[in-house]
C-alpha positions in Angstrom: -1.3 10.6 53.8 -3.0 13.0 56.2 -1.2 13.4 59.5 0.0 16.1 61.9 3.5 17.3 62.6 4.3 19.0 65.8 7.6 20.7 66.0 9.1 21.0 69.4 10.1 24.5 70.4 10.0 26.7 73.5 6.7 26.3 75.2 5.5 29.8 74.1 6.3 29.1 70.5 5.0 25.6 70.0 2.7 25.4 67.0 0.7 22.7 65.3 1.1 22.4 61.5 -1.1 20.3 59.3 1.1 18.9 56.5 -1.5 17.1 54.5 -5.1 18.3 54.0 -6.4 17.3 50.6 -6.2 14.0 48.7 -7.6 14.4 45.1 -9.6 11.5 43.8 -10.1 12.8 40.3 -8.4 15.4 38.2 -10.4 18.6 38.6 -12.7 17.0 41.1 -13.7 18.6 44.4 -14.1 16.7 47.7 -17.5 16.5 49.3 -18.1 17.8 52.8 -16.9 15.2 55.2 -19.3 13.7 57.6 -19.0 14.2 61.4 -17.8 10.6 61.7 -15.1 11.2 59.1 -14.1 14.4 60.9 -13.7 12.4 64.1 -11.6 9.8 62.3 -9.4 12.6 60.7 -8.6 13.9 64.1 -7.1 10.5 64.9 -4.6 10.7 62.0 -1.0 9.9 62.9 0.7 12.6 64.9 4.4 13.2 63.8 6.3 15.1 66.6 9.7 16.7 66.2 11.3 15.9 69.5 14.8 16.9 68.8 16.0 13.9 70.8 17.4 10.5 69.9 17.5 8.2 68.2 15.9 9.9 65.2 14.6 13.4 66.3 11.0 12.4 65.5 8.4 10.2 67.0 5.0 9.1 65.7 1.8 8.4 67.6 -0.7 6.1 65.9 -4.3 6.0 67.2 -7.3 3.8 66.5 -10.8 4.2 67.9 -12.4 0.9 68.9 -14.2 1.1 72.3 -15.6 -2.3 72.0 -12.4 -4.1 71.1 -10.5 -6.2 73.5 -7.2 -5.7 71.7 -5.7 -3.7 68.9 -2.3 -4.3 67.4 -0.3 -2.3 64.8 2.0 -3.7 62.2 4.5 -1.3 60.5 7.5 -1.3 58.2 10.0 -0.6 60.9 12.4 -3.4 61.5 15.9 -2.1 60.7 19.5 -3.3 60.0 22.9 -2.0 59.1 23.3 -3.3 55.5 27.0 -3.7 55.9 26.7 -5.9 59.0 24.3 -8.4 57.4 25.5 -12.0 56.9 25.9 -11.4 53.2 25.7 -8.3 51.0 24.6 -10.1 47.9 22.9 -13.5 48.2 23.0 -16.3 45.6 20.5 -18.9 44.8 21.7 -21.2 47.6 21.9 -18.7 50.5 19.6 -16.5 52.6 20.5 -13.2 54.3 19.9 -13.1 58.0 18.5 -9.9 59.3 18.5 -9.0 63.1 15.1 -7.2 63.3 16.4 -4.1 65.0 13.5 -2.1 66.5 13.2 1.7 66.1 14.4 2.5 69.6 17.8 1.0 68.6 17.9 2.7 65.2 21.3 4.3 64.3 22.4 6.3 61.3 22.9 4.2 58.2 20.3 1.6 59.2 17.7 0.7 56.6 14.2 -0.7 56.9 14.3 -4.4 56.1 12.1 -7.3 57.1 13.0 -9.9 59.6 13.2 -12.7 58.6 14.3 -11.4 55.3 12.1 -13.1 52.6 10.1 -12.3 49.6 7.1 -11.6 51.9 7.3 -8.5 54.1 8.0 -9.5 57.7 7.5 -6.5 60.0 7.0 -6.1 63.8 3.5 -6.3 65.4 3.0 -4.4 68.6 0.2 -4.1 71.1 -1.6 -0.7 71.4 -2.7 0.8 74.7 -6.4 1.8 75.2 -7.6 4.9 76.9 -10.7 3.5 78.6 -12.4 6.9 78.8 -12.3 7.5 75.0 -11.9 4.0 73.5 -8.9 5.2 71.6 -5.9 2.8 71.3 -2.5 4.4 70.8 1.1 3.4 70.0 4.1 5.8 70.0 7.4 4.9 68.2 10.5 6.9 67.1 11.0 6.7 63.4 13.7 8.0 61.0 12.8 9.8 57.8 10.8 8.4 54.9 7.5 6.8 54.2 6.3 3.8 56.3 3.3 1.5 55.6 1.3 0.3 58.6 -2.0 -1.4 59.4 -4.1 -2.5 62.3 -5.4 -5.9 63.6 -8.5 -5.7 65.9 -9.3 -8.5 68.3 -6.8 -10.9 66.6 -6.1 -13.8 68.9 -3.4 -15.3 66.7 0.2 -14.3 67.7 1.1 -14.6 64.0 -2.1 -12.8 62.7 -3.1 -16.0 60.9 -6.7 -15.8 59.9 -7.0 -12.2 60.9 -7.7 -9.2 58.6 -5.4 -6.2 58.5 -7.2 -2.9 58.1 -6.0 0.6 57.1 -6.2 3.6 59.4 -9.7 5.3 59.4 -8.0 8.5 60.3 -5.6 8.2 57.4 -7.4 6.1 54.8 -6.1 5.2 51.3 -6.8 7.9 48.7 -9.6 5.8 47.0 -11.6 5.4 50.3 -13.8 8.3 51.4 -16.4 8.2 54.2 -16.0 4.5 54.5 -16.7 3.9 50.8 -14.0 2.6 48.5 -13.8 3.1 44.7 -11.9 0.1 43.2 -9.8 -2.3 45.3 -9.6 -2.2 49.0 -6.1 -1.4 50.4 -5.4 -2.7 53.9 -2.5 -0.3 54.6 -2.0 3.3 55.3 1.2 5.4 55.0 2.9 8.0 57.1 5.7 10.3 56.1 8.4 11.3 58.7 10.7 14.3 57.9 14.5 14.3 58.4 16.4 15.7 61.3 20.0 16.0 60.0 21.3 16.3 63.6 20.5 12.6 64.0 21.9 11.4 60.7 18.5 10.7 59.0 18.5 10.9 55.2 16.6 13.7 53.5 13.6 12.0 52.0 11.6 15.1 51.1 11.1 13.9 47.6 8.7 11.3 49.2 6.6 13.9 51.1 3.4 15.4 49.8 4.3 18.2 47.4 4.2 21.7 48.7 3.2 23.1 45.3 0.5 21.8 42.9 -0.5 18.1 43.1 -1.7 15.8 40.4 -4.9 13.8 40.4 -5.6 10.1 41.1 -8.6 8.2 39.8 -9.6 4.6 40.1 -11.4 3.6 36.9 -12.9 0.5 35.3 -12.0 -0.6 31.8 -13.4 -3.4 29.6 -11.4 -6.6 29.3 -12.1 -9.9 27.7 -10.7 -11.9 30.6 -13.2 -14.5 31.9 -11.7 -14.2 35.4 -12.9 -10.6 36.1 -16.7 -10.4 36.8 -18.7 -8.5 34.1 -15.7 -8.3 31.8 -14.0 -5.4 33.5 -10.9 -4.7 35.5 -9.4 -1.7 37.3 -6.8 1.0 36.7 -5.4 3.6 39.0 -4.5 6.6 36.8 -2.3 9.5 37.8 -2.6 12.8 35.9 0.0 15.5 36.4 -0.6 18.9 38.0 -2.4 21.1 35.6 -3.4 18.2 33.3 -4.7 19.8 30.1 -6.9 17.8 27.7 -6.3 20.4 25.0 -2.5 20.7 25.3 -0.8 20.8 21.9 1.6 18.0 22.8 0.0 14.8 24.2 1.5 13.5 27.5 3.8 10.5 27.6 2.5 7.5 29.5 4.0 5.1 32.0 2.3 1.7 32.5 3.3 0.6 36.0 2.6 -2.9 37.4 2.7 -4.0 41.0 3.9 -7.3 42.4 0.9 -9.4 41.6 -1.6 -7.3 43.5 -4.2 -4.6 43.0 -4.2 -1.3 41.1 -3.7 0.8 44.3 -0.4 -0.6 45.4 1.9 1.9 43.7 -0.3 4.9 44.6 -0.5 3.9 48.3 2.4 1.7 49.5 4.6 3.0 46.7 3.8 6.7 47.4 4.1 7.2 43.6 1.8 10.3 43.3 3.8 12.3 45.9 7.0 11.2 44.2 5.8 12.2 40.8 4.4 15.6 42.1 7.8 16.4 43.6 9.9 15.3 40.5 7.6 17.3 38.2 7.6 20.4 40.5 11.4 20.4 40.7 11.8 19.9 36.9 13.5 16.5 37.2 10.9 14.9 34.9 8.3 16.2 32.5 4.6 16.0 33.2 3.3 12.5 32.4 0.3 10.2 32.9 1.0 7.0 34.9 -1.4 4.1 34.6 -1.3 1.4 37.2 -3.2 -1.8 36.3 -4.7 -4.3 38.6 -2.3 -7.3 38.5 -4.9 -9.7 39.8 -7.5 -11.6 37.9 -6.2 -11.8 34.3 -5.3 -15.4 34.5 -5.6 -18.3 37.0 -2.5 -20.3 36.1 1.2 -20.1 35.9 1.3 -19.3 32.2 0.1 -15.8 32.8 2.7 -13.6 31.1 1.1 -13.9 27.6 -2.3 -13.1 29.2 -0.9 -10.0 30.9 0.9 -8.9 27.8 -2.2 -9.3 25.7 -4.5 -7.5 28.2 -2.1 -4.6 28.3 -1.7 -4.2 24.5 -5.3 -5.1 23.5 -7.3 -3.6 26.3 -5.5 -1.2 28.7 -3.5 0.8 26.1 -6.5 1.3 23.8 -8.7 2.4 26.7 -6.1 4.9 28.0 -5.3 6.3 24.6 -9.0 6.9 24.0 -9.8 8.4 27.4 -6.7 10.5 28.2 -4.7 13.0 26.2 -1.7 10.9 25.8 0.6 10.1 22.9 0.0 7.0 20.8 3.7 6.7 19.8 5.7 3.8 21.2 8.5 6.2 21.9 6.2 8.0 24.3 5.3 4.9 26.3 7.2 3.4 29.1 6.4 0.2 31.1 7.7 -0.9 34.5 7.0 -2.8 37.6 8.3 -4.4 40.7 8.3 -8.1 41.7 5.8 -9.9 39.5 5.3 -6.6 37.8 9.0 -6.5 37.0 8.6 -9.9 35.4 5.7 -8.6 33.3 7.9 -5.7 32.2 10.7 -8.1 31.3 8.3 -10.3 29.3 7.2 -7.3 27.4 10.8 -6.3 26.8 11.6 -9.6 25.0 8.2 -10.3 23.4 6.7 -6.8 22.6 9.8 -4.7 22.2 8.1 -2.5 19.5 5.3 -1.3 21.8 7.3 0.7 24.3 10.3 3.0 24.2 11.5 2.4 27.8 11.4 -0.6 30.2 11.9 -0.5 34.0 12.5 -4.0 35.4 12.5 -3.7 39.2 13.2 -6.8 41.4 11.7 -9.3 38.9 10.7 -12.6 40.5 11.6 -16.0 39.1 8.2 -17.3 38.2 7.6 -20.1 35.6 7.2 -20.3 32.7 9.2 -17.1 31.9 12.6 -16.5 33.2 15.3 -14.4 31.7 16.8 -16.3 28.8 20.4 -17.1 28.5 22.3 -14.9 26.1 22.4 -17.8 23.6 18.6 -17.8 23.5 18.2 -14.2 22.5 18.0 -13.8 18.7 19.9 -11.1 16.8 16.6 -9.5 15.9 15.6 -9.3 19.5 18.9 -7.7 20.4 18.6 -5.2 17.6 15.1 -4.2 18.8 16.1 -3.9 22.5 19.1 -1.7 21.6 16.6 0.9 20.3 14.9 1.2 23.7 15.9 2.5 27.1 16.3 -0.3 29.6 16.6 0.0 33.4 17.2 -2.9 35.7 17.3 -2.5 39.5 16.8 -4.2 42.9 17.9 -4.4 46.4 21.4 -5.7 47.3 19.9 -7.7 50.2 16.9 -9.2 48.4 16.5 -12.8 49.4 17.1 -15.6 46.8 15.4 -18.4 48.6 11.9 -18.2 50.1 11.1 -19.9 53.4 9.7 -22.9 51.4 13.0 -23.3 49.6 11.6 -22.0 46.2 13.9 -19.7 44.4 12.2 -16.3 44.4 13.3 -12.7 43.7 16.9 -12.2 44.6 19.8 -10.0 43.8 21.7 -12.7 42.0 18.8 -13.1 39.6 18.5 -9.4 38.9 22.3 -9.3 38.3 21.9 -12.1 35.8 19.4 -10.1 33.9 22.0 -7.3 33.6 24.8 -9.6 32.6 22.7 -11.4 30.0 21.8 -8.2 28.3 25.3 -6.8 28.6 26.7 -9.9 27.1 24.6 -9.2 24.0 25.8 -5.6 23.8 22.6 -4.0 25.1 23.3 -0.7 26.8 21.2 -0.3 30.0 21.1 1.4 33.4 21.7 -0.9 36.3 20.7 0.4 39.7 21.0 -1.5 43.0 20.5 0.0 46.4 20.7 -1.4 49.9 17.4 -3.0 50.9 15.3 -6.1 50.7 12.3 -7.0 48.5 10.4 -4.1 49.9 8.8 -0.7 49.0 11.7 1.1 50.7 13.8 -0.1 47.7 11.1 0.4 45.0 10.3 4.0 45.9 14.0 4.8 45.2 14.1 2.7 42.0 10.9 4.3 40.5 12.4 7.7 41.1 15.7 6.6 39.4 13.9 5.0 36.5 11.9 8.2 35.8 14.8 10.6 36.2 17.5 8.5 34.5 15.9 6.4 31.8 12.2 7.0 31.0 11.7 9.4 28.1 15.4 10.2 27.9 17.3 9.3 24.7 18.0 5.5 24.9 21.5 4.1 24.6 21.8 2.5 21.2 24.2 0.0 19.8 
């Protein structure tokens, strides 16, 4: 997430500090010299300015060079709401939660980012950018509270709802797997910006989401062989995080986390989820041990609604053998964790009930209600399954304000469903960690939950019955 922070001070003392300079594509790799075009784009990275004024103490200016465009619009994760003033704190399967769509200028302490309308698909504001006719650079300035925000651009999109238009990431702040206009692996349409906290305005300290000041781990997008007929040439993609100082000759192999996204590509957690920066900070501060995190592409393994067995089999038969033969990781089930959000949470839950012996820890984040697998009733769980699950560490989390009914009336991810997962396991005497935070079905929630899963459950001694 390259961007600039300008801290407001007396005129003679104002300085410009570059907070992000290097994004590592492979462990131990070195970046090639950027082209002149790339340098120009880099200078248009988001500019984060410490204003020291309300409502948040910071403002961000986004820029996009398109001299031939007739319009450029920006879409960002910055609708807000006071969680305690919403129509309902916890929805059930027959209700929705109305959100007001507060814009950043009206932000106040305690407000959280949440889509409007609140549904299982992100609904964020789209704003027109202003062109400088001399330079062809379009800009948009907005005050933002602390944290990571996803954003993207629409160029010459005539639809007021962006229907039929393609969202693109920021050329001045591209995803980590795109360099000089060339992408390795899946294309990500969003970029991210981190905004620091100003405690004078009641913003929360989110420094654990910022790029680490110390050593950083590596990210690589790699292809692995799979038997799926859906993927061309019998391959699929993985994004792999290796910790700072990753050592292929270390005496003790690294533990591994297999982390699924919500039915999308392998770059979601490492871009929208900010997981590399989160891991770097947690490792740097000693809150977690160094680990390898593998993020599979959740697309392409199956083309029907019976996909859980296909995902399970691909992970156990293809992904894990590939990782354990190419990375210095432990082959013990007790040193493997699996997790995911949305559809990825459902995959983790499927593995919990169907392949309990393959992992020591399970992180079920905001699982969606997708046929044919839903959480079984307590009466459907066998004594053998219960005994096996009790030997693992289980984490279940979600947002208090996650919607339970999609706009089409189909029951989707919702807090009431996540809560039923907890009550079902608790009824069978399974010890677990339940973690619910204010927020919708959004990355704002999942960044917090992945931190909590890694610091409170994964690779810690599990609760046993």
